[in-house]
C-alpha positions in Angstrom: 0.5 5.5 5.3 -1.9 7.7 3.4 -0.7 7.9 -0.6 -1.3 10.8 -2.6 -2.8 13.2 -0.2 -2.2 17.2 -0.1 -1.6 18.8 3.4 -5.5 19.9 3.1 -6.7 16.5 3.2 -4.5 15.3 6.3 -6.3 18.2 7.9 -9.1 16.7 7.4 -8.3 13.4 8.5 -6.6 14.6 11.4 -10.0 16.1 12.3 -12.0 12.5 12.1 -12.9 11.4 15.9 -12.5 7.6 14.2 -9.2 8.9 13.0 -8.2 10.2 16.8 -9.5 7.7 18.6 -8.0 4.9 16.7 -4.4 6.1 15.3 -1.4 7.3 17.0 -0.8 10.4 14.4 2.8 11.1 14.7 3.6 13.1 10.9 1.3 15.6 12.1 3.2 18.6 10.2 4.9 18.1 6.2 8.2 18.6 7.4 9.5 14.8 8.0 6.9 13.1 6.6 7.4 9.0 6.4 6.6 8.9 2.8 4.5 6.2 1.1 5.8 3.8 -2.3 4.9 4.6 -5.8 6.7 2.7 -8.4 7.0 3.2 -12.2 3.9 2.3 -13.5 4.4 1.5 -17.0 5.4 -1.4 -18.6 9.4 -0.3 -19.5 12.4 -2.4 -21.1 14.4 -2.8 -19.4 11.9 -2.8 -15.8 12.4 -0.1 -13.4 10.5 -1.3 -10.5 13.2 -4.3 -9.8 15.9 -0.9 -9.3 13.1 0.9 -7.2 12.4 -1.6 -5.1 16.1 -2.9 -4.9 17.1 0.4 -3.9 14.5 1.0 -0.9 15.0 -2.6 0.4 18.5 -1.8 0.8 17.7 1.6 3.2 15.2 -1.1 4.7 17.5 -3.7 5.9 19.8 -1.2 7.9 17.0 -0.6 10.0 16.1 -2.4 13.1 12.4 -2.7 11.4 11.3 -1.1 8.0 7.5 -0.8 6.8 6.9 -0.3 2.9 3.4 0.6 1.9 1.9 2.0 -1.3 1.3 1.4 -4.8 4.4 -0.9 -6.1 2.1 -1.2 -9.3 3.0 -4.5 -9.5 1.5 -5.4 -13.1 4.1 -8.0 -14.1 4.9 -11.4 -13.3 8.1 -10.4 -12.1 6.4 -8.3 -9.4 5.1 -11.5 -7.6 8.8 -12.0 -6.2 10.1 -9.0 -6.0 9.6 -8.6 -2.1 11.1 -11.8 -1.5 14.4 -11.4 -3.9 14.9 -8.3 -1.5 14.9 -9.8 1.6 11.4 -8.7 2.1 8.1 -10.1 3.0 4.7 -9.5 1.6 1.9 -8.3 4.7 -0.5 -10.0 2.5 1.1 -13.2 1.5 2.2 -13.8 5.0 -1.3 -13.3 6.8 -2.0 -16.3 4.5 -3.4 -14.6 1.4 -3.2 -16.1 -1.8 -1.3 -14.6 -4.9 -3.5 -13.7 -7.7 -6.7 -14.5 -5.6 -9.4 -11.8 -6.4 -10.0 -11.0 -2.3 -6.4 -9.5 -2.5 -6.7 -7.1 -5.4 -6.5 -3.6 -4.6 -7.2 -2.0 -8.0 -9.6 -2.5 -10.4 -12.8 -2.8 -8.4 -13.0 0.8 -8.8 -12.1 2.6 -12.4 -13.9 3.2 -15.5 -15.6 0.9 -17.3 -12.6 1.0 -20.1 -9.9 0.5 -17.8 -12.2 -2.6 -15.9 -12.2 -4.2 -19.6 -8.8 -3.7 -20.5 -6.7 -4.1 -17.3 -9.3 -6.5 -15.1 -8.1 -6.9 -11.2 -4.5 -6.4 -10.2 -2.6 -6.4 -6.1 -1.0 -3.1 -6.8 -0.8 -1.7 -3.2 1.5 -3.9 -1.0 2.7 -3.9 2.6 6.1 -4.7 2.9 8.4 -5.3 6.1 11.3 -6.6 7.4 13.4 -6.7 10.7 12.0 -7.0 14.0 8.6 -6.9 13.2 5.5 -9.5 13.6 2.6 -9.2 11.3 -0.4 -9.4 13.3 -3.2 -8.8 10.9 -3.8 -7.0 7.1 -6.5 -6.5 5.7 -7.8 -3.9 2.4 -10.3 -1.3 3.0 -11.8 1.7 1.4 -14.1 -0.2 -1.0 -17.2 1.6 -2.3 -16.4 4.8 -0.7 -17.9 7.3 -3.2 -18.0 11.5 -3.4 -20.9 12.7 -1.4 -21.5 16.1 -3.4 -23.7 15.4 -5.8 -22.6 17.7 -8.9 -18.8 16.5 -8.5 -20.3 12.9 -8.3 -21.9 13.2 -11.6 -19.0 15.0 -12.9 -16.6 12.7 -12.5 -18.7 10.0 -13.3 -19.6 11.3 -16.8 -15.7 12.4 -17.0 -14.2 9.4 -16.1 -17.2 6.9 -17.1 -17.2 5.5 -13.8 -20.0 3.2 -12.6 -20.3 5.1 -9.3 -18.5 8.2 -8.0 -15.8 7.1 -6.1 -13.0 8.9 -4.3 -9.9 6.9 -5.5 -9.4 3.7 -7.9 -7.6 1.7 -5.3 -8.2 -0.1 -1.8 -5.8 0.5 0.7 -4.0 -1.4 2.8 -3.4 -1.7 6.2 -1.2 -3.7 8.5 -0.9 -4.1 12.4 2.7 -5.0 13.6 4.1 -6.2 16.8 7.4 -4.7 17.3 10.0 -7.2 18.8 12.5 -6.1 21.9 16.0 -5.6 20.5 17.4 -9.1 22.4 14.6 -10.8 21.1 15.8 -9.7 17.5 19.0 -10.4 18.4 18.5 -13.5 18.9 15.8 -14.6 16.2 19.2 -12.9 13.9 21.5 -15.2 15.1 19.5 -18.4 14.6 18.8 -17.4 11.4 23.3 -17.3 10.6 
C-alpha cells in the first residue's frame, strides 16, 4: 500500500520496470482503491486513535483476512498495545522486532533538525493484520531517498531545514504474507475456540 500519493504519482510508480516485475498492481484506477490508514497525529484528550483503530479492526475481523497499513501516528505509550487490544497482530513484532528498538523506527531519521531534536525517532508506521494470514517477512524501506532535481532539493533543504533533500519523512513498511486456505483457517479458528 502506498500512502499520501496523487494519481500522477501512481502513474510514475506503475511505469517503473522493477514495480512491473516485482509486484501485482491491482488498484490501477482510482475508482476502488484500497486505502492506507492515517490515524490522528496529535496528542488529544481524550485520545482519538484508540477509537479510530477500534472501528477499523471491527471491519477487519469480519473478513477472512485483513491487513491495515499506514501512518498510525503511534506517539504515546498506549499506542504500543492498541493492536493487541483490538485483536490484531503487528507485523514488526510478529517478525521478531522489539518495541522501541531503533531498527524498527519509521519516522525521525529524515526530518528537520528541529523535529529531530524535539521528537527523536518513533515507529509511527505499522502493518497490522488478522485472520487467515501468515507473515513471511517484514521490513522497512526507503532510507535516504533524495530528490534528484538540484534546484528543488536546495529549496527544500533551506525551507524545511533538512540535512538532505529527502522525499519523505517516513520509512515505508513492507510485509510479505501467505494466505491460508479456507479449510486450514476454519480448523485453526476452531482450535482457538
